[in-house]
C-alpha positions as CSV (number, residue, x, y, z in Angstrom):
1,M,-76.4,-37.0,-2.9
2,K,-77.3,-33.5,-1.0
3,K,-74.1,-33.8,0.7
4,I,-71.8,-34.0,-2.0
5,I,-73.9,-31.1,-3.9
6,I,-73.3,-29.0,-0.5
7,C,-69.6,-29.8,-0.5
8,I,-69.0,-29.1,-3.9
9,L,-70.9,-25.7,-3.6
10,S,-69.2,-25.0,-0.5
11,I,-65.7,-25.8,-2.0
12,F,-66.6,-23.7,-5.2
13,L,-68.0,-20.5,-2.5
14,I,-64.6,-20.7,-1.1
15,I,-62.9,-20.4,-4.3
16,I,-65.1,-17.3,-5.4
17,C,-64.3,-16.0,-2.0
18,I,-60.7,-16.2,-2.8
19,V,-60.4,-14.8,-5.6
20,V,-62.8,-11.7,-5.1
21,Y,-60.3,-10.9,-2.3
22,G,-57.4,-11.1,-4.1
23,V,-59.2,-8.7,-6.8
24,Y,-60.0,-6.5,-4.2
25,Q,-56.3,-6.3,-2.8
26,K,-54.8,-5.4,-6.4
27,N,-57.5,-2.7,-6.5
28,E,-56.6,-1.4,-3.2
29,N,-53.0,-1.3,-4.1
30,T,-53.5,0.2,-7.5
31,A,-55.0,3.2,-6.0
32,Q,-52.7,3.1,-2.8
33,I,-49.7,4.0,-5.8
34,G,-51.5,6.4,-7.2
35,V,-52.1,8.2,-3.9
36,D,-48.1,7.7,-3.2
37,N,-47.3,8.7,-6.8
38,K,-49.1,12.2,-6.6
39,T,-47.3,13.1,-3.4
40,Y,-44.1,11.8,-5.0
41,E,-44.6,14.6,-7.4
42,S,-45.3,17.3,-5.6
43,Y,-41.4,17.3,-4.7
44,E,-40.7,16.9,-8.2
45,N,-38.0,19.6,-9.7
46,K,-37.7,21.1,-6.4
47,E,-35.2,21.7,-3.6
48,V,-35.7,18.7,-0.9
49,L,-34.2,18.6,2.4
50,G,-32.7,15.1,3.7
51,T,-35.0,15.9,6.6
52,D,-38.1,15.9,4.3
53,I,-37.2,12.8,2.5
54,I,-36.7,11.2,5.9
55,S,-40.0,12.0,7.2
56,I,-41.8,11.0,3.9
57,I,-39.9,7.4,4.1
58,K,-40.6,7.5,7.9
59,Y,-44.6,8.1,7.5
60,N,-44.9,5.5,4.5
61,Y,-42.8,2.9,6.8
62,I,-45.4,3.6,9.4
63,K,-48.7,3.7,7.1
64,K,-47.9,0.5,5.8
65,N,-46.8,-1.6,8.7
66,I,-49.6,0.2,11.2
67,S,-51.4,-2.7,10.8
68,F,-48.8,-5.3,12.3
69,S,-47.5,-3.2,15.2
70,Y,-50.4,-4.5,17.7
71,F,-48.7,-8.0,16.9
72,Y,-45.8,-6.8,18.2
73,Q,-46.5,-4.9,21.6
74,K,-45.4,-6.2,24.7
75,A,-48.0,-6.4,27.8
């Protein structure tokens, strides 16, 4: 009987952790979108050079993919 209760509680706890992590990630993404929008709004109605646009795109690409770069480094 105790094993069944522990098993059910473990599964319930894992499901709660997954849901909480999903909500946390969604909130983090929403906050990051707000920061990115404020950055892009600073360039609104201004003359922007092509090199500035490329720099912004490159910066955002690097910032978004920096966590994966460690997996692809060769020894």
